[in-house]
Phi, psi and omega in degrees: 000121182289175176288332181292325180288316179298323177292314173300328170296320177296317180290324168300316178296323184292315179304311181302319179291325181290326180287318184297319177304316175300320177299311179300320177296320180294313183292327187289318182286326183294310179304319185282336179282328188279149173248162179293321177310316184290328179293322181293322176294325177292320178304317184296324179288345179068045180276141187298139176069003176303319192287322183296314186289335175286321173308314175289327179290321176283358169244049198289327178295318176289320174297326181279331174303314177298311176305320181287330174300309178303319185288319180302313181290324175298311183300317183289320179288328172300316182293321181292322188262315189297299188305304176305325181294311184295314177302326181286330185283331189282336195292320178291326176304308187299317181297329179291338177263014172104002184264113186247341184289134178297326183297308186291323176300314181295310183299321183285324183287317180296323174293320179289321178293316180299316179297316185287319176303313182295317174300317182291324183293314182286313184288309189267328185266349188228289198290317186293305182299319179300317178285328169306313182291325174295327176282322187231055190294328180295313180301315185290324184289325188284312177294339186259347196299307189291318173298324181290317187292328175296320175294325178300315179287324185296320188261002186301317183297327175291322177295325184285320175295318178296319181291318181299316175300318176297310183302320186295314181296312180294325169301327176303332180253011178068045173236136181272126189275353187278067175248154182262139175290343186284131173241116180282119183297143171286173178290324175300308181298328173291328172293327178285320178296321174298314188299315178293322178296316174303314180299325182266010169089008185274336177234136174285177184287323175299312177304314177300314177300321187283316180300311183298324172302316177301319180290332185274335187307320190283340178281352181269148173246162185311314186304331189275344180240006180284168167264118185296157183317313185295341184252004178284126175265122185233157177257136186255123186295338179277348175278152176305156177310312187293328175292320177298318182292330175297320180297319174304312184292330181282323191253355171044049172267163177276336184224147180223131167289145176247130184229176175238091184098300185205181184288350181289343180238088181264131184261329179162195183242145173238128182271144182300329180290337177284342178273356179293127181088349188280332186301325184280356186243093181297338183280345177272156168220177192305333183297323183290349179233017180295136179249151175302150177241164178231146184243141187219144172299143178298334185270005180290130178301143179295336180295318182287335174293325176296313182294327180288320183297316178304320186271339175270342184064021179247122188257019178219145179211142176270137183264128186244138176267194189294335182262005172087010182266133184286125176248003175168189183224140176226144184242161172305328177290324183293322179296302192299321181300336170303331180266315184260357179094184186298135171243097186261135171260185180291349178268338183290133175261109186270129180239123183293131179291329184227111181242112186296137165265314182211188179293334186238018176223132183225147168261130184240127173289131183306331180283351184297135185293145182300327183295321179300317182293314180300310181304320187265328183252354181052051185266347180076029178291155175275109182286349177280347185285320174205175180272307182261158186297321178298315180292331172300314182299315180300314183291325182287327180272342179065036180199157173288125189285142172238166180298133180096348179293138174246141183226133180283143178237159179303330177242018182173214181212145182246138179227131184282128181264308190218135181251140172246108184066243174248021183243127170293120178277311180231142181228137172270127177241119177254119194257149179293157171304334182279343177275149174232110176294148182248014182300320186289343179269323189250165178292144180292132174294136179241161174233135176272139179253000000 
């Protein structure tokens, strides 16, 4: 066997090592890309080698160690065999063009051989299989699962020794080597993934909005979604029945708190269905149809409040602050709306929370949440300062507001138009030229009355 034949065999072996390197790179990225749920679904569909792929995925750390071992061995073998063989084949060519110095022959041949091997290694052994595996992880994982499992068993003694050596060295510097390659995405990362899925058409706008609302749901507290005390309509047990029925006919709610004098003395809740037939019997009063009421702290998470509504079968609760004073009322509808958006029935009167007057001027209800004003008008308000826009203006100005008062905002100016009690009811907001309102782009936020 002449030298040319030997060199050609070495080059063929080098190409095989490049392909082997590509195999380990592809299966490594495919296993990282896949999730256990995807493989379980493939098993249910009886896809070939799906169980083997799941076996490897459940031993991801060891499987990736096997891939790294294969990549390292292939790369070292490629450098050991490929470069000398190509350099030896190039030597006669370089002599033929007049290069006779051994130093120049060796240097030029080594440079060309190194460049060719590196290019083949990167393109065929690294980049192509990596990108293909990221685009087709299921295909790669299924077809490569059985060979990788065989290599896993074959190289297990060597891997065990190498891993033990690695763990020992890391322990010397106080690092635990028992870490997982699985990375659980954070909530912010999930939001980014959802935004990307919506951009690429995998999620509709309504689906994106619904899932985003679910992610925000657990961060809300009862105080953020309740109806404030000033807006609560209640029935007074001390008043004649006909006066209370007149309130029911006017406001058309499904449930009413029943109090003695004020909300500070709640007796229970009456359901509109219980009032049917009561109007014609003057001997009966509201006490005969009272239902028990429940109280919740204003800091209770909305998700926990929902579970409480489900378990108690009561869909209204009184919200109590840290001093035990009732500050509002919350219903199941208020909670559900945080996920699905506003739910209006035929009796709800819808009032826009933000009404544009011009491109830079808006009328805002004082009860509008600060987050809603920020999102719509891009004012850069501190949402931690207060829950409602009226409360924000009061906290910012450090006084009880009156009609005509003006308050400077980070992105504009607010002017109180109408006051109800001690709360600013309507406010005109003039935004600066640097601010860009989003009211025209997004649906207008509404408030039910």
